[in-house]
PDB file of N, CA, C and O in Angstrom:
ATOM      1  N   UNK A   1     -14.159  13.818 -61.576  1.00  0.00           N
ATOM      2  CA  UNK A   1     -13.884  13.728 -62.919  1.00  0.00           C
ATOM      3  C   UNK A   1     -14.142  12.179 -63.526  1.00  0.00           C
ATOM      4  O   UNK A   1     -13.453  11.202 -63.233  1.00  0.00           O
ATOM      5  N   UNK A   2     -15.400  12.182 -64.521  1.00  0.00           N
ATOM      6  CA  UNK A   2     -15.405  11.043 -65.226  1.00  0.00           C
ATOM      7  C   UNK A   2     -14.198  10.616 -65.608  1.00  0.00           C
ATOM      8  O   UNK A   2     -13.193  11.323 -65.696  1.00  0.00           O
ATOM      9  N   UNK A   3     -14.300   9.112 -65.910  1.00  0.00           N
ATOM     10  CA  UNK A   3     -13.152   8.433 -66.845  1.00  0.00           C
ATOM     11  C   UNK A   3     -13.254   8.775 -68.713  1.00  0.00           C
ATOM     12  O   UNK A   3     -14.065   9.530 -69.249  1.00  0.00           O
ATOM     13  N   UNK A   4     -12.391   8.127 -69.262  1.00  0.00           N
ATOM     14  CA  UNK A   4     -12.618   8.348 -70.552  1.00  0.00           C
ATOM     15  C   UNK A   4     -13.698   6.874 -70.843  1.00  0.00           C
ATOM     16  O   UNK A   4     -14.687   6.745 -71.564  1.00  0.00           O
ATOM     17  N   UNK A   5     -13.184   6.177 -70.181  1.00  0.00           N
ATOM     18  CA  UNK A   5     -14.023   4.448 -70.551  1.00  0.00           C
ATOM     19  C   UNK A   5     -15.867   4.935 -70.171  1.00  0.00           C
ATOM     20  O   UNK A   5     -16.799   4.453 -70.814  1.00  0.00           O
ATOM     21  N   UNK A   6     -16.077   6.036 -68.928  1.00  0.00           N
ATOM     22  CA  UNK A   6     -17.296   5.640 -68.502  1.00  0.00           C
ATOM     23  C   UNK A   6     -18.161   6.735 -69.862  1.00  0.00           C
ATOM     24  O   UNK A   6     -19.296   6.597 -70.320  1.00  0.00           O
ATOM     25  N   UNK A   7     -17.134   7.750 -70.199  1.00  0.00           N
ATOM     26  CA  UNK A   7     -17.886   8.648 -71.389  1.00  0.00           C
ATOM     27  C   UNK A   7     -17.992   8.081 -72.768  1.00  0.00           C
ATOM     28  O   UNK A   7     -18.890   8.351 -73.566  1.00  0.00           O
ATOM     29  N   UNK A   8     -16.836   7.144 -73.003  1.00  0.00           N
ATOM     30  CA  UNK A   8     -17.474   6.419 -74.436  1.00  0.00           C
ATOM     31  C   UNK A   8     -18.246   5.158 -73.773  1.00  0.00           C
ATOM     32  O   UNK A   8     -18.543   4.474 -74.753  1.00  0.00           O
ATOM     33  N   UNK A   9     -18.670   4.572 -72.747  1.00  0.00           N
ATOM     34  CA  UNK A   9     -20.218   4.272 -72.767  1.00  0.00           C
ATOM     35  C   UNK A   9     -21.209   4.953 -72.556  1.00  0.00           C
ATOM     36  O   UNK A   9     -22.216   4.296 -72.822  1.00  0.00           O
ATOM     37  N   UNK A  10     -21.389   5.740 -72.281  1.00  0.00           N
ATOM     38  CA  UNK A  10     -22.751   7.063 -72.212  1.00  0.00           C
ATOM     39  C   UNK A  10     -22.460   7.230 -73.576  1.00  0.00           C
ATOM     40  O   UNK A  10     -22.946   6.425 -74.371  1.00  0.00           O
ATOM     41  N   UNK A  11     -21.577   8.358 -74.068  1.00  0.00           N
ATOM     42  CA  UNK A  11     -21.513   8.218 -75.515  1.00  0.00           C
ATOM     43  C   UNK A  11     -21.695   7.697 -76.889  1.00  0.00           C
ATOM     44  O   UNK A  11     -21.893   8.200 -77.995  1.00  0.00           O
ATOM     45  N   UNK A  12     -21.529   6.292 -76.329  1.00  0.00           N
ATOM     46  CA  UNK A  12     -21.645   5.598 -77.892  1.00  0.00           C
ATOM     47  C   UNK A  12     -22.540   4.693 -77.435  1.00  0.00           C
ATOM     48  O   UNK A  12     -22.466   3.524 -77.813  1.00  0.00           O
ATOM     49  N   UNK A  13     -23.741   5.214 -76.345  1.00  0.00           N
ATOM     50  CA  UNK A  13     -25.686   4.762 -76.718  1.00  0.00           C
ATOM     51  C   UNK A  13     -26.018   4.921 -78.123  1.00  0.00           C
ATOM     52  O   UNK A  13     -25.685   5.727 -78.991  1.00  0.00           O
ATOM     53  N   UNK A  14     -26.724   3.974 -78.084  1.00  0.00           N
ATOM     54  CA  UNK A  14     -27.964   4.106 -79.243  1.00  0.00           C
ATOM     55  C   UNK A  14     -27.154   3.894 -80.731  1.00  0.00           C
ATOM     56  O   UNK A  14     -27.628   4.395 -81.751  1.00  0.00           O
ATOM     57  N   UNK A  15     -25.912   3.121 -80.761  1.00  0.00           N
ATOM     58  CA  UNK A  15     -25.594   3.066 -82.065  1.00  0.00           C
ATOM     59  C   UNK A  15     -24.461   4.350 -82.342  1.00  0.00           C
ATOM     60  O   UNK A  15     -23.707   4.265 -83.312  1.00  0.00           O
ATOM     61  N   UNK A  16     -24.417   5.243 -81.646  1.00  0.00           N
ATOM     62  CA  UNK A  16     -23.047   6.242 -81.936  1.00  0.00           C
ATOM     63  C   UNK A  16     -21.934   6.121 -81.624  1.00  0.00           C
ATOM     64  O   UNK A  16     -21.635   5.843 -80.462  1.00  0.00           O
ATOM     65  N   UNK A  17     -20.556   6.393 -83.076  1.00  0.00           N
ATOM     66  CA  UNK A  17     -19.954   6.251 -82.496  1.00  0.00           C
ATOM     67  C   UNK A  17     -19.028   7.405 -82.527  1.00  0.00           C
ATOM     68  O   UNK A  17     -18.867   8.040 -83.568  1.00  0.00           O
ATOM     69  N   UNK A  18     -18.233   7.788 -81.111  1.00  0.00           N
ATOM     70  CA  UNK A  18     -17.406   8.764 -81.186  1.00  0.00           C
ATOM     71  C   UNK A  18     -15.879   8.053 -81.080  1.00  0.00           C
ATOM     72  O   UNK A  18     -15.515   7.042 -80.481  1.00  0.00           O
ATOM     73  N   UNK A  19     -15.322   8.780 -81.714  1.00  0.00           N
ATOM     74  CA  UNK A  19     -13.677   8.866 -81.480  1.00  0.00           C
ATOM     75  C   UNK A  19     -13.287   9.254 -80.067  1.00  0.00           C
ATOM     76  O   UNK A  19     -13.922   9.943 -79.269  1.00  0.00           O
ATOM     77  N   UNK A  20     -11.951   8.587 -79.909  1.00  0.00           N
ATOM     78  CA  UNK A  20     -11.092   8.576 -78.682  1.00  0.00           C
ATOM     79  C   UNK A  20     -11.119  10.250 -78.134  1.00  0.00           C
ATOM     80  O   UNK A  20     -11.463  10.709 -77.045  1.00  0.00           O
ATOM     81  N   UNK A  21     -10.605  10.926 -79.372  1.00  0.00           N
ATOM     82  CA  UNK A  21     -10.646  12.180 -79.417  1.00  0.00           C
ATOM     83  C   UNK A  21     -11.350  13.199 -79.343  1.00  0.00           C
ATOM     84  O   UNK A  21     -10.901  14.319 -79.100  1.00  0.00           O
ATOM     85  N   UNK A  22     -12.789  12.872 -79.586  1.00  0.00           N
ATOM     86  CA  UNK A  22     -14.263  13.409 -79.656  1.00  0.00           C
ATOM     87  C   UNK A  22     -14.472  13.528 -78.220  1.00  0.00           C
ATOM     88  O   UNK A  22     -14.735  14.539 -77.568  1.00  0.00           O
ATOM     89  N   UNK A  23     -14.339  12.537 -77.906  1.00  0.00           N
ATOM     90  CA  UNK A  23     -14.876  11.986 -76.311  1.00  0.00           C
ATOM     91  C   UNK A  23     -13.930  12.793 -75.156  1.00  0.00           C
ATOM     92  O   UNK A  23     -14.268  13.325 -74.099  1.00  0.00           O
ATOM     93  N   UNK A  24     -12.874  12.685 -75.670  1.00  0.00           N
ATOM     94  CA  UNK A  24     -12.149  13.705 -74.677  1.00  0.00           C
ATOM     95  C   UNK A  24     -12.206  15.529 -74.939  1.00  0.00           C
ATOM     96  O   UNK A  24     -12.118  16.453 -74.129  1.00  0.00           O
ATOM     97  N   UNK A  25     -12.365  15.517 -76.235  1.00  0.00           N
ATOM     98  CA  UNK A  25     -13.034  17.195 -76.159  1.00  0.00           C
ATOM     99  C   UNK A  25     -14.866  17.584 -75.573  1.00  0.00           C
ATOM    100  O   UNK A  25     -15.353  18.606 -75.091  1.00  0.00           O
ATOM    101  N   UNK A  26     -15.341  16.503 -75.840  1.00  0.00           N
ATOM    102  CA  UNK A  26     -16.933  16.640 -75.060  1.00  0.00           C
ATOM    103  C   UNK A  26     -16.359  16.522 -73.940  1.00  0.00           C
ATOM    104  O   UNK A  26     -16.999  17.415 -73.385  1.00  0.00           O
ATOM    105  N   UNK A  27     -15.733  16.184 -73.216  1.00  0.00           N
ATOM    106  CA  UNK A  27     -15.748  15.776 -72.026  1.00  0.00           C
ATOM    107  C   UNK A  27     -15.146  16.893 -71.088  1.00  0.00           C
ATOM    108  O   UNK A  27     -15.492  17.203 -69.948  1.00  0.00           O
ATOM    109  N   UNK A  28     -13.706  17.637 -72.240  1.00  0.00           N
ATOM    110  CA  UNK A  28     -13.208  18.809 -71.641  1.00  0.00           C
ATOM    111  C   UNK A  28     -14.379  20.178 -71.725  1.00  0.00           C
ATOM    112  O   UNK A  28     -14.513  21.248 -71.132  1.00  0.00           O
ATOM    113  N   UNK A  29     -15.031  19.507 -72.716  1.00  0.00           N
ATOM    114  CA  UNK A  29     -16.293  20.844 -72.692  1.00  0.00           C
ATOM    115  C   UNK A  29     -16.870  21.246 -71.726  1.00  0.00           C
ATOM    116  O   UNK A  29     -16.977  22.322 -71.138  1.00  0.00           O
ATOM    117  N   UNK A  30     -17.361  19.919 -71.585  1.00  0.00           N
ATOM    118  CA  UNK A  30     -18.459  19.530 -69.992  1.00  0.00           C
ATOM    119  C   UNK A  30     -17.898  20.038 -68.841  1.00  0.00           C
ATOM    120  O   UNK A  30     -18.515  20.927 -68.255  1.00  0.00           O
ATOM    121  N   UNK A  31     -16.714  19.597 -68.348  1.00  0.00           N
ATOM    122  CA  UNK A  31     -16.039  20.207 -67.499  1.00  0.00           C
ATOM    123  C   UNK A  31     -15.611  21.294 -67.534  1.00  0.00           C
ATOM    124  O   UNK A  31     -15.074  21.686 -66.498  1.00  0.00           O
ATOM    125  N   UNK A  32     -15.664  22.290 -68.788  1.00  0.00           N
ATOM    126  CA  UNK A  32     -15.503  23.575 -68.724  1.00  0.00           C
ATOM    127  C   UNK A  32     -16.737  24.202 -67.968  1.00  0.00           C
ATOM    128  O   UNK A  32     -16.667  25.129 -67.160  1.00  0.00           O
ATOM    129  N   UNK A  33     -18.216  23.346 -68.482  1.00  0.00           N
ATOM    130  CA  UNK A  33     -19.364  24.609 -68.406  1.00  0.00           C
ATOM    131  C   UNK A  33     -19.442  24.244 -66.915  1.00  0.00           C
ATOM    132  O   UNK A  33     -19.884  25.039 -66.086  1.00  0.00           O
ATOM    133  N   UNK A  34     -18.979  22.958 -66.585  1.00  0.00           N
ATOM    134  CA  UNK A  34     -19.304  22.549 -65.209  1.00  0.00           C
ATOM    135  C   UNK A  34     -18.673  23.556 -64.068  1.00  0.00           C
ATOM    136  O   UNK A  34     -19.097  23.782 -62.935  1.00  0.00           O
ATOM    137  N   UNK A  35     -17.258  24.203 -64.897  1.00  0.00           N
ATOM    138  CA  UNK A  35     -16.600  24.956 -63.725  1.00  0.00           C
ATOM    139  C   UNK A  35     -17.145  26.173 -63.932  1.00  0.00           C
ATOM    140  O   UNK A  35     -16.898  26.703 -62.849  1.00  0.00           O
ATOM    141  N   UNK A  36     -17.796  27.099 -64.663  1.00  0.00           N
ATOM    142  CA  UNK A  36     -18.196  28.014 -65.076  1.00  0.00           C
ATOM    143  C   UNK A  36     -19.792  28.113 -64.061  1.00  0.00           C
ATOM    144  O   UNK A  36     -20.354  29.147 -63.701  1.00  0.00           O
ATOM    145  N   UNK A  37     -20.124  26.996 -63.851  1.00  0.00           N
ATOM    146  CA  UNK A  37     -21.783  26.900 -63.274  1.00  0.00           C
ATOM    147  C   UNK A  37     -21.207  27.366 -62.082  1.00  0.00           C
ATOM    148  O   UNK A  37     -21.326  28.470 -61.552  1.00  0.00           O
ATOM    149  N   UNK A  38     -20.285  25.943 -61.573  1.00  0.00           N
ATOM    150  CA  UNK A  38     -19.653  26.370 -60.163  1.00  0.00           C
ATOM    151  C   UNK A  38     -19.504  27.592 -59.525  1.00  0.00           C
ATOM    152  O   UNK A  38     -20.140  28.032 -58.568  1.00  0.00           O
ATOM    153  N   UNK A  39     -18.440  28.179 -60.261  1.00  0.00           N
ATOM    154  CA  UNK A  39     -18.079  29.386 -59.925  1.00  0.00           C
ATOM    155  C   UNK A  39     -19.083  30.340 -59.872  1.00  0.00           C
ATOM    156  O   UNK A  39     -19.153  31.008 -58.840  1.00  0.00           O
ATOM    157  N   UNK A  40     -20.277  30.649 -61.218  1.00  0.00           N
ATOM    158  CA  UNK A  40     -21.593  31.343 -60.601  1.00  0.00           C
ATOM    159  C   UNK A  40     -22.377  31.287 -59.231  1.00  0.00           C
ATOM    160  O   UNK A  40     -22.945  32.032 -58.434  1.00  0.00           O
ATOM    161  N   UNK A  41     -21.992  29.629 -59.486  1.00  0.00           N
ATOM    162  CA  UNK A  41     -23.319  29.681 -58.089  1.00  0.00           C
ATOM    163  C   UNK A  41     -22.506  29.937 -56.614  1.00  0.00           C
ATOM    164  O   UNK A  41     -23.109  30.181 -55.569  1.00  0.00           O
ATOM    165  N   UNK A  42     -20.935  29.831 -56.730  1.00  0.00           N
ATOM    166  CA  UNK A  42     -20.323  30.110 -55.896  1.00  0.00           C
ATOM    167  C   UNK A  42     -20.396  31.631 -54.955  1.00  0.00           C
ATOM    168  O   UNK A  42     -20.154  31.944 -53.789  1.00  0.00           O
ATOM    169  N   UNK A  43     -20.859  32.320 -56.159  1.00  0.00           N
ATOM    170  CA  UNK A  43     -20.948  34.220 -55.705  1.00  0.00           C
ATOM    171  C   UNK A  43     -22.368  34.068 -55.156  1.00  0.00           C
ATOM    172  O   UNK A  43     -22.961  35.045 -54.699  1.00  0.00           O
TER     173      UNK A  43
END
């Protein structure tokens, strides 16, 4: 799993500013999508 600090570094590029809560939500959502993709490819 990517750390919050690495997510902040990636997401806050180009002048965009996300709060820690927004970053956590985005990370959780992307992890959820990755889990779905993993499960589909496993079958």
